[in-house]
N, C-alpha and C positions, 0 to 999 in steps of 0.2 A: 504494500499500499504505500502511496507516495506521501500523503500528509494526514496528520490527525490535528484537528482543530479542538483546543481544549478551552472550555468556557466556564469559569466559576460563577455560580448563580446563588443569589440570596434575596428572596422577597422582591423580585423584579416585576411581578405582576404582568400586566398586558404589555409593558414594555419590551419583553422578551420576544415578541412577535416580529418586529423589524429585524432583529439580530437573528432570529432563527430562519426567517425568509431568506436573509442575505446568504446565509452559509449554506442553505439548500439550493440557491440558485447559481452556484458556482459552475463555471464552464469546464473545470477539471473533471476528469472521468473516474478517478480513483483515489477517494479520500473518505474520511470519517468524522464525525463530529461527536465530541465527547462533553456532554453537560454534566458539571459536577455540582450538585446541590448541597449547599452548606447549611443544611437544617431549615429550609423555608418552611413558613408556616401561613402564607397567605394565598395558598392555592397554586403558587408557581410550581410547587413539586408534582402536583396532578397534571398540569399543563405539560411539563416535560415528558411524563410517562405516556401521555397521549401522543405527544410528537414521536416518542420512540416506537410506539406501536404503529404509527402511520408511515414511518421512513426507516428503512433498513439501515441507513448509513448512520443513524443516531443512536447512541447509547447514553444511559443516564445511570450516574452514581449518586446514591443518597449517602450523606455523612451527617453526623451530629454537628451541631453550630460549632465553628471553631474561633469566630471573631475576626477572620482575615482571609485573604485569597490565597495565601501561600500553601496551606494545607490542601484545599481542593485542587490547586494546579499541580502539586506533587502527585496526587492521586490520579489526575489525568496523565501525567507522564507515565506512571507505572501501568496504566491501561492501555496506552497507546500502542498501535501496530504501525504507524506510518514511519517512513524514513526520515520524515521531518515532522516536527511539531510547530503549531502557531498558536499563540496565546491571544485570545480575544476577550473582552469584557462583556457582560451580559446586556449593556445598553448601547454598545457600539455595533458597527456593522461593516460589511466588507463589499467592495466593489465586485462585480460579477466575475470579472477576470483575474482577481486578486491572487488566488492560490496557484493558477496556472502561470501567471507571469512570474511570481516569486519562485516557484519551483524550477521553471525553465532557467532563470538566473542561477539559481543553486547549482543545477547540473552544469551549465555552461562554464562556471568558474570553480567547480568543486568547493563551493563556499560552505563554511560550518554555520554561518549566520547570513541571512538576508532581510534587509530592513525595507519594508514596502512604504511608499510614499503614504503619509498621514494628512488627513484633513481634519481641522479642528472645528467643532460646532459648539460655540459658546466658550471656547478656550483656545489659546494661542499655540500655535505649532511653529517651531523654528523652521525657516523656508530654505536657509542656505543649505542645509544638508540634503534637500530634495530638488535643488535646482536642475539636476541632471542625473542620469544613470551613472553609477560607479561599479565597475567590475570588481575592484580591490580598493577599498576605502581605507583611509587612516584614521583612527579614532580622534586625534586631535586637530589634524589638518583638515578633515572633512566634516567636523562639528558633530561627531556622532555622540557626545555627551549632551547634546541638545534634547534628546528624547531617551530616558532611561526606563521607560515602561517596557513590558515584555511583549508589546504588539509586534513580534518579529517571528521569523522562521528560523527555527534551530534544528540542526541535525540531531537527531535523538541518540545516536551512539556517541556523538561528541559529549553530549551532556553526561551521558553515562560514564564515559571514559574519565572525565574530570571531576566526577562527583558533584556536579552543579545542582543544587537543590534550592528551593525557596525557604526562607525561614518561616516558621509557622506560627500561627496565633496573631493576636492584635499588636504587630510591630510595626515600626515606621521604616521607611526606605528599604522594605524588602525587595521591591523591584530593583533598586539601585545595586544592591549586593548581588543579586542574580545576574543581571544583566552586565555588570562590571567584570565579574568573574569570567562570564563567556567571552567578552571582549579581550581580556587579556590572554585567554588561552586559544582563541580561534586562529585557525591558519589563514583563512580568508574571510572577510566580511564585505558583502556586495549591498548595493542600495538600488532599488527601483524608483526612479525619479519621475517617469513620465506617465505614471497612471496611478491614481490614488486608490491605494489598496485598503486602507482602514480609515473609516469615519469615526473620529473620536469625540465622544459626547462629555460635555461637562455634566456631572451629576450633582444635584444639590443635596447636601447633607451628608456626603460621603465621609468615611472616617479619615481619609488623607487631608480632608479640607478643614477639620475640626482643630481647634487650638491644641497643639502637642503638649504633654506634660514635660516641663522643661529638662528635668534630669534624664528622663527616659529618651527624649528626642535627641539630646546632644550625646548620650551614650550610643544611640544607633548610628549618629553620624561619625563617632569615633570608629565603630565597626567598618564603615565604608572606607575611611581613610586607611584603616589597616590592611585592607585589601590592595589599595594603591602601594602601600609600602612593601607588600610582599613581591611586587613585580617591577617597582620603579625606584632606583637608588636615590638618595638625596641629591639634590641639585635643581637646575631650571626646569627640567621636565616634570619632576614631581611637583614643583611649585605650580607648574601651569595646570596640572590635574587638580591639585588642591584649591586653586583659585575658582574652579567651577562651583564646588560646594560652599566655599566660603562666601563667594558672592551670592549664589542663588539660594542656599539653604540657611544662612546665617545672618549676614548683613542685610539681603532684601528684605527679610521678614520684619525688621524694625520699621519699616515704612508702609507695611500693609494696613488697610483700614481695619481689618479684624483684630490686629495686634493692637493698634492705637486705642481701640475702643474697649480692649480687655480691662478687667480690673488692674488697679495700680500695683497690687501685690503680685499679680501674675507676670506683668511686664518687668518688674524688678527681678523676680526669680529667673525669667529668661534672660535678662541683660547679665546677671551674675554667672549663670552657666556659660554664657557666651564669652565673657571675659576669661573664664577659667580655661575654657577650650582654646580660644585664641592664644593665650599664653603657652599652652601645652603643644600646640600642633601647628599653628599658622605662623611661620617665621616672616621676617620683613620681606624675604624674597618674593612671597606670594603677591604681595602689593604691586609688584612689576607688572603683573598680568591683570590688574584690575583698572577698569576705567575710572575717570575722575570722581564720579558720583559715589563710587563704593570705596575708593582709595580714602577719601576724606572721612567716610564713616569708620573705615578701618582704623585710621590714626586716631580717631576720638575713642574708639574701643580699646585700643591698646593702652592709651594713657589714662583710661578709667575716667573719662570726662562724660559722666552720665547725663548731666543737665544739658550740656552743649549738644550731644548726640541727639537728645529727644527734642530739643529746640529745632535742630536741623531737620529732622524728618517730618516734624509737625509744620514746618514752613513748606515743605515739599508736598504735603497732603493734597490730594485732588488736583494735582498737575495734569496737563493734558496737552494735546496737540492742537494748534489752531492752523486750520488750512482754509486759505481764502482764495476764491478764483479771481484771476486777472484777465481772463477772456476764453471765449469759447466761439470757434468758428470751423466751418468746413474746409477741408483741403481735398478736393475732389470727393471721394466717397468715404474719406476719413474724418472723423471728428476729433480736432485738436483742442485739447484742454490745457490751458496755462493756469499755474497756480503757485502761491507762496505758502510755505509752512514753517512753523517755528514751535519750539516748546515754551508754553506759558504756565504761570503759577495759576492757582484757582481764580484769583481776581483778575486774571487777564494779563497781568504783567509779565512781559517777556523774561526769560532767563537771559542773564548777561554773561558774555565770554569775551571780555576785553583781553586783548593781546593773547588769545589763545588759552585763557584760563577761566574756570568757572568762578564766578562772583556771587556767592550765596547771599541771600537777603537777610541773614542773621550773622552776628559775629561767631567766628568758628576758629578755635586755637589749634589749628593744624599748620604743618609746614608749607611754605609757599608752593613747593614743588607737588604737593599733593593735589592742588587744584588744577594742574597743567592738563590740558586735552592731549591724549596720546595721538600718535600718528595713525592709528587705525582709522580707516575711512568711515565716514557717516553715510549712512544708505537712506535715500529717498525713494519710495515706491508708490505707485498707484495702482489699485485693484479695482476691478469691476466686480461687484459681489451681488449674487442673486439674493433678492430680499426674503424669499420664502425659507431658505434653508442655509443661507451663508456660504454657500459654494461660491468660490471666486476664481479669477484668472488675473495674473500679473499683465500689466499693459507695457508696450514698448515706450521707454521714457528717456528723456535727456535731462540732466541735472545740472545746477549751478550753485556753489556756495556763496551767499552774501555776506557782507561785512558784519552784520549785526546778529550772527548766529542763525539766521534763517537760511532756508533752502528754496530755490525756485525750481520748478520743474515744468516740462511740457510732455504730455502723453498724448497718445493716439488710440482712440476707439476705432479700430479698423474693421470695417464690415466684411472685408475679405477674410479676416481672422475669426469671424463669428458665424460661418455657414451652418453649424450645427446646434446653435443655441436656440432653445425653445422660446415661444412668445412669452415673455415675462418681464417684470421690472427689476432693473439691476440699478444698484447704487455705487457711488465712487468713493472710495476710501483711500485718503493719503496716509502714509505711514513713514516716521523717520525712526531709524536705530542708530544711536550714536552717543558717545560720552557716558553710557550706562543707563540712559533713558530710552524707553521704547513706547511709543504711543502712536495711535492712529486716530482718524477723524473723518467724518463725511466731509466732501467739499461743500463749503457755503458761499453765499454771496451771489448766488445766480440770480441776476436781475434781468438780463437781456432774455429774449426768447428766439432761440435759433430754430428755423423750421426743420421738419424732419425731411429725412432723405435716405432713400433705400430702405433698408430694414431698421434704421435707427431714428428714434425720436426722442431728443433731449427735452427734459421739461423741468421746471421749477416746482419743489414740494412746498408744502405750506410753510415749512420752516426756512425756505430759501435755499435749501441744498440743490445741488444738481443730481438728477437721476436720469436714467435712459430706458426707454421702452424698446425692447427688441421684438420686432414683428416677425411672424413665421414666414419661411420662404422656402422654396424647394432647393435642397442642397444639391451641389455638383456631384458627380459620381465619384471625384477624386479631389482631395484637398490636401495641401501641405500642413495643414492646421488640424487634421482630423485627430491625431493622437492627443493634441494638446487640450480638447474640449470634450472628446468622447465619453468621459466619465460624468458629465454633468447631468443632473437630473432631468428627466423628460427627453433627452437626446435618443435618437433612434439610429442605430448603426446596422445597416444591412438587415433591417427588420428586428434586431434585438434590442430590447430597452435596457439601458444602463441605469445605474442607481447612484444616488449621491452618497 
């Protein structure tokens, strides 16, 4: 058997239907689906048994409640018959060709791991790692740390040979420990970047989104760092690995709204544990891999400047991107959209970057060098995003850095690039990633009314944003853009309906 899809399930209810439909609709001919029920009590367990009775390729394993997905995933590995296993969550779903494409990539490259393109629904997915197919990807250079969830194809014998298992029970960062061990032991890791394989859904109230108990959380973070230590000697490369968790799992949390709204004693307990862990594990060399925003936070944490750190993150609270249209006009059958975007504080004041340095709006006692923007390029993107389900496509864009920290861009909505898009409403989102800030926003300030042309009809929303209606049209028999858009919901390719 080629692939076993392993899906831990707990009280999913009717939400299991979309996941089940997607795994049953795969174009692959030889695979199985293993639902592992972690003690559901809302009727999900009965629905799974009904599915197994209806479909030979489905099997269901019932377990007592464990409090986390690790145990069910391990049970799925033990029961799997596939050469490869793929882990999916019960409220996510697969594109129709996902297993076929990932398995073909695995065979072509003799890969131990294949990472299929992920599309976020209500959650942000790093885009750089999926910009293109990669036969042999590098963990650091190709940004593979960007997604450490197990939504990946793993060779089953590879996992067994290296004893790679999930930590079980209600633990934090269990995905990171599993995937990181796999990364370090893999001979070849490949990436499918031209077809969205997994649609990853933000689930409200999940365990991973709840405020973690500070001592337990930082203990789990130590265990992740221990895995890095097993495989990477001290030095710049280890520092670069460490910077990923220091930035994303420790420093970033200080600015999250849920953390800032937590009780004062919780914030203090988390801060104290963070100071302790920073002193133990995160040497000064790690700061060289941090952008300015987090480098400043790090210096305040190392110096135990509690009040200044919290003044800083409160000043940054509810920051956003401001993206204003400068003009919209037709160039032949292409809609040219010019705009300017910049980071602003909650009250609309732009962030200041005089002489290439961040100038916070509150006094901060860090070294002047900490505020310097590094030489990593800032990225400006514009996406056309389907309103109904957030499926999106990047647009061709030219960019320019302005003197006041803003970025200007001109993007083209090209009718020739949209032959397969269904009749629907699409919004335009600008996004800047730079300096440690990543924000996106709808393009606002659309006052003019540009007439429709061809399949595209630009229009002004009630809030003054620019949106586009794409009208249905007969697609040509062949298109150079077919692969880029075939996954979008409602599109039909050779009579086969694809899914978002």
